[in-house]
RODREN-413146 format. One record per residue (C-alpha): residue number from 1; residue in three letters; x, z, y. Coordinates in steps of 0.02 Angstrom, whole numbers. Example, Ala and Ser with C-alpha at 12.3 -4.5 7.8 and 13.67 -1.06 7.14 Angstrom:
! residues 2
SITE, 1, ALA, 615, 390, -225
SITE, 2, SER, 684, 357, -53
This chain:
! residues 247
SITE, 1, MET, 2058, -125, -512
SITE, 2, ASN, 1938, -59, -642
SITE, 3, ALA, 1955, 119, -572
SITE, 4, VAL, 1903, 49, -399
SITE, 5, LYS, 1752, -40, -472
SITE, 6, ASP, 1702, 120, -560
SITE, 7, MET, 1715, 216, -397
SITE, 8, VAL, 1609, 86, -303
SITE, 9, ARG, 1480, 86, -443
SITE, 10, GLN, 1469, 275, -444
SITE, 11, ALA, 1457, 285, -252
SITE, 12, THR, 1318, 153, -257
SITE, 13, LYS, 1220, 257, -385
SITE, 14, THR, 1241, 412, -283
SITE, 15, ILE, 1186, 335, -118
SITE, 16, CYS, 1055, 209, -178
SITE, 17, ILE, 931, 330, -258
SITE, 18, PRO, 765, 257, -310
SITE, 19, ILE, 615, 302, -197
SITE, 20, HIS, 443, 352, -263
SITE, 21, PRO, 312, 219, -215
SITE, 22, ALA, 205, 350, -125
SITE, 23, GLY, 346, 372, -3
SITE, 24, TRP, 360, 199, 69
SITE, 25, PRO, 211, 206, 187
SITE, 26, PHE, 282, 364, 266
SITE, 27, ILE, 459, 293, 274
SITE, 28, PHE, 395, 136, 361
SITE, 29, ALA, 292, 240, 482
SITE, 30, PHE, 437, 354, 527
SITE, 31, ALA, 551, 203, 551
SITE, 32, LEU, 423, 116, 663
SITE, 33, VAL, 401, 274, 769
SITE, 34, THR, 590, 290, 778
SITE, 35, ILE, 608, 109, 849
SITE, 36, LEU, 474, 145, 978
SITE, 37, LEU, 555, 311, 1028
SITE, 38, SER, 724, 227, 1046
SITE, 39, PHE, 649, 117, 1184
SITE, 40, VAL, 599, 275, 1279
SITE, 41, ALA, 760, 370, 1259
SITE, 42, ASN, 913, 363, 1149
SITE, 43, GLU, 899, 548, 1111
SITE, 44, LEU, 722, 527, 1048
SITE, 45, GLY, 782, 381, 941
SITE, 46, TYR, 914, 490, 862
SITE, 47, ILE, 786, 625, 823
SITE, 48, GLY, 672, 492, 745
SITE, 49, LEU, 819, 427, 641
SITE, 50, VAL, 855, 598, 575
SITE, 51, LEU, 671, 622, 527
SITE, 52, THR, 663, 450, 444
SITE, 53, LEU, 818, 489, 340
SITE, 54, TRP, 739, 657, 290
SITE, 55, CYS, 583, 564, 237
SITE, 56, VAL, 684, 448, 128
SITE, 57, TYR, 772, 599, 56
SITE, 58, PHE, 609, 688, 22
SITE, 59, PHE, 535, 543, -79
SITE, 60, ARG, 690, 514, -183
SITE, 61, ASN, 662, 488, -368
SITE, 62, PRO, 826, 509, -460
SITE, 63, VAL, 850, 458, -639
SITE, 64, ARG, 845, 606, -760
SITE, 65, VAL, 909, 625, -938
SITE, 66, THR, 776, 712, -1045
SITE, 67, PRO, 830, 801, -1206
SITE, 68, GLU, 735, 730, -1354
SITE, 69, ARG, 744, 865, -1486
SITE, 70, PRO, 569, 902, -1558
SITE, 71, GLY, 485, 1055, -1488
SITE, 72, LEU, 576, 1063, -1320
SITE, 73, ILE, 471, 1091, -1164
SITE, 74, VAL, 562, 1030, -1005
SITE, 75, SER, 526, 1076, -828
SITE, 76, PRO, 393, 965, -745
SITE, 77, SER, 476, 983, -578
SITE, 78, ASP, 627, 1031, -479
SITE, 79, GLY, 630, 1198, -392
SITE, 80, VAL, 663, 1382, -426
SITE, 81, VAL, 573, 1491, -551
SITE, 82, SER, 478, 1609, -435
SITE, 83, MET, 376, 1702, -566
SITE, 84, ILE, 354, 1727, -754
SITE, 85, THR, 196, 1824, -797
SITE, 86, LYS, 50, 1841, -915
SITE, 87, ALA, -109, 1754, -854
SITE, 88, PRO, -269, 1673, -919
SITE, 89, LEU, -288, 1487, -921
SITE, 90, PRO, -358, 1407, -761
SITE, 91, PRO, -548, 1424, -774
SITE, 92, GLU, -579, 1239, -755
SITE, 93, LEU, -504, 1199, -926
SITE, 94, GLU, -611, 1191, -1084
SITE, 95, THR, -592, 1121, -1261
SITE, 96, ASP, -697, 1068, -1409
SITE, 97, ASP, -556, 1120, -1527
SITE, 98, GLU, -596, 1295, -1583
SITE, 99, ASN, -432, 1303, -1674
SITE, 100, ASP, -319, 1269, -1524
SITE, 101, PRO, -204, 1420, -1505
SITE, 102, LEU, -196, 1396, -1315
SITE, 103, PHE, -380, 1442, -1297
SITE, 104, LYS, -378, 1584, -1424
SITE, 105, ALA, -259, 1692, -1323
SITE, 106, LYS, -332, 1800, -1185
SITE, 107, ASN, -171, 1786, -1082
SITE, 108, LEU, -27, 1664, -1091
SITE, 109, THR, 151, 1660, -1024
SITE, 110, ARG, 145, 1568, -859
SITE, 111, VAL, 306, 1502, -784
SITE, 112, SER, 291, 1460, -596
SITE, 113, VAL, 414, 1343, -512
SITE, 114, PHE, 420, 1342, -322
SITE, 115, LEU, 472, 1182, -232
SITE, 116, ASN, 537, 1190, -53
SITE, 117, VAL, 536, 1036, 63
SITE, 118, PHE, 715, 990, 6
SITE, 119, ASP, 675, 981, -181
SITE, 120, VAL, 633, 819, -274
SITE, 121, HIS, 440, 822, -278
SITE, 122, VAL, 412, 692, -418
SITE, 123, ASN, 326, 778, -564
SITE, 124, ARG, 363, 743, -746
SITE, 125, ILE, 279, 773, -914
SITE, 126, PRO, 350, 927, -999
SITE, 127, VAL, 325, 880, -1182
SITE, 128, ASP, 277, 734, -1291
SITE, 129, GLY, 89, 728, -1322
SITE, 130, THR, -83, 660, -1274
SITE, 131, VAL, -172, 703, -1107
SITE, 132, THR, -345, 776, -1148
SITE, 133, GLN, -402, 837, -981
SITE, 134, VAL, -358, 804, -799
SITE, 135, VAL, -454, 917, -678
SITE, 136, TYR, -438, 917, -489
SITE, 137, HIS, -490, 1079, -402
SITE, 138, PRO, -509, 1084, -211
SITE, 139, GLY, -449, 1245, -127
SITE, 140, LYS, -349, 1333, 6
SITE, 141, PHE, -170, 1304, 64
SITE, 142, LEU, -95, 1478, 45
SITE, 143, ASN, 90, 1506, 28
SITE, 144, ALA, 128, 1436, -146
SITE, 145, ASN, 239, 1585, -183
SITE, 146, MET, 91, 1702, -187
SITE, 147, ASP, 17, 1747, -356
SITE, 148, LYS, -162, 1712, -300
SITE, 149, ALA, -114, 1531, -255
SITE, 150, SER, -139, 1488, -441
SITE, 151, LEU, -326, 1511, -425
SITE, 152, GLU, -363, 1491, -240
SITE, 153, ASN, -256, 1343, -186
SITE, 154, GLU, -295, 1157, -207
SITE, 155, ARG, -229, 1104, -378
SITE, 156, ASN, -229, 974, -514
SITE, 157, THR, -230, 1039, -690
SITE, 158, ILE, -178, 944, -847
SITE, 159, LEU, -213, 992, -1026
SITE, 160, MET, -106, 905, -1154
SITE, 161, LYS, -110, 908, -1345
SITE, 162, ILE, 72, 931, -1400
SITE, 163, LYS, 128, 800, -1525
SITE, 164, ASP, 139, 860, -1706
SITE, 165, ASN, 81, 1033, -1654
SITE, 166, LYS, -86, 1127, -1665
SITE, 167, SER, -74, 1192, -1487
SITE, 168, SER, -100, 1115, -1318
SITE, 169, ILE, -4, 1153, -1160
SITE, 170, ALA, -69, 1162, -981
SITE, 171, PHE, 26, 1129, -820
SITE, 172, VAL, -35, 1128, -641
SITE, 173, GLN, 14, 1047, -478
SITE, 174, ILE, -25, 1170, -340
SITE, 175, ALA, -28, 1126, -156
SITE, 176, GLY, 59, 1248, -41
SITE, 177, PHE, 55, 1297, 146
SITE, 178, ILE, 140, 1134, 194
SITE, 179, ALA, 87, 1023, 49
SITE, 180, ARG, -80, 938, 86
SITE, 181, ARG, -86, 797, -44
SITE, 182, ILE, -76, 800, -233
SITE, 183, LEU, -53, 633, -325
SITE, 184, CYS, -77, 620, -511
SITE, 185, ASP, -67, 459, -616
SITE, 186, ALA, -98, 539, -787
SITE, 187, LYS, -260, 484, -871
SITE, 188, GLU, -359, 568, -1007
SITE, 189, GLY, -324, 497, -1180
SITE, 190, THR, -152, 433, -1132
SITE, 191, GLU, -2, 468, -1244
SITE, 192, MET, 147, 517, -1137
SITE, 193, GLN, 328, 569, -1165
SITE, 194, ALA, 427, 717, -1101
SITE, 195, GLY, 514, 670, -936
SITE, 196, GLU, 392, 532, -895
SITE, 197, HIS, 333, 522, -715
SITE, 198, TYR, 152, 573, -688
SITE, 199, GLY, 131, 621, -505
SITE, 200, ILE, 201, 695, -344
SITE, 201, ILE, 155, 833, -224
SITE, 202, ARG, 196, 796, -43
SITE, 203, PHE, 291, 920, 68
SITE, 204, GLY, 315, 1085, -24
SITE, 205, SER, 220, 1151, -175
SITE, 206, ARG, 223, 1241, -344
SITE, 207, MET, 207, 1202, -524
SITE, 208, ASP, 133, 1319, -655
SITE, 209, ILE, 164, 1293, -842
SITE, 210, TYR, 58, 1387, -969
SITE, 211, LEU, 158, 1405, -1132
SITE, 212, PRO, 72, 1410, -1301
SITE, 213, PRO, 50, 1585, -1381
SITE, 214, ARG, 209, 1671, -1444
SITE, 215, VAL, 323, 1542, -1362
SITE, 216, GLN, 452, 1631, -1258
SITE, 217, PRO, 526, 1557, -1098
SITE, 218, SER, 708, 1503, -1102
SITE, 219, VAL, 723, 1524, -910
SITE, 220, ILE, 725, 1670, -792
SITE, 221, VAL, 661, 1711, -618
SITE, 222, GLY, 778, 1640, -488
SITE, 223, GLN, 845, 1503, -596
SITE, 224, ARG, 848, 1326, -528
SITE, 225, MET, 752, 1194, -625
SITE, 226, ILE, 794, 1008, -638
SITE, 227, GLY, 633, 915, -675
SITE, 228, GLY, 634, 818, -837
SITE, 229, GLU, 798, 899, -890
SITE, 230, THR, 797, 1089, -889
SITE, 231, VAL, 725, 1162, -1050
SITE, 232, ILE, 590, 1291, -1006
SITE, 233, ALA, 550, 1338, -1186
SITE, 234, ASP, 573, 1286, -1366
SITE, 235, LEU, 416, 1282, -1480
SITE, 236, ASN, 528, 1302, -1634
SITE, 237, SER, 633, 1446, -1571
SITE, 238, LYS, 612, 1628, -1630
SITE, 239, GLU, 721, 1700, -1495
SITE, 240, LYS, 660, 1829, -1371
SITE, 241, ALA, 626, 1788, -1190
SITE, 242, MET, 786, 1745, -1091
SITE, 243, THR, 860, 1878, -980
SITE, 244, GLY, 993, 1857, -846
SITE, 245, THR, 1087, 1930, -698
SITE, 246, ALA, 1123, 1854, -525
SITE, 247, ARG, 1310, 1844, -497
């Protein structure tokens, strides 16, 4: 009997995934259109039902288990690592702290995570710390996989002072060709924890993470990220950048 209860409980958790609040207006709109279409033709109603279910799936917000060891930087989003390169900080960022290592380096390691329309699009804080800047920058809607999307696309940039560390970290929500709306709930001066929700990008996008100087990525291009869980880097590690082979 207990085994049956456990199976039912597990099935319920799998099917009944929480939905991000930003998704409900879209879900209700899709459902209403589906009802109207069903009066016109059953086939149209079926198409509307599929689209409504996809909308529910898109705005899912599954529970994630975030590792808590000091110094870990977790992925702020689901998706695939599309690029790891050296790049300067976004030009919109500035600081009054002349000793912040993030601003002393000419170029930093930038890890880019590309989200397709089937990925979870809820964004999470990558490390414990205090939000010091939130800057929205209007722009284009180029393919988010392109390198120039980091500077030319619409984006929302967050600068965060890492807890118990001299350095800050920067991470950027970037709109893509399909994505047309960036939502960010993080506020300047707010202390936040790794894995905590802070926003969502609707319908395809990219996340850029600018690591502090001399911090090596623990992920490789092509690797799939789980937002709030996958460790992107370790501030306390002395290991070289991760390498890997597709098999």
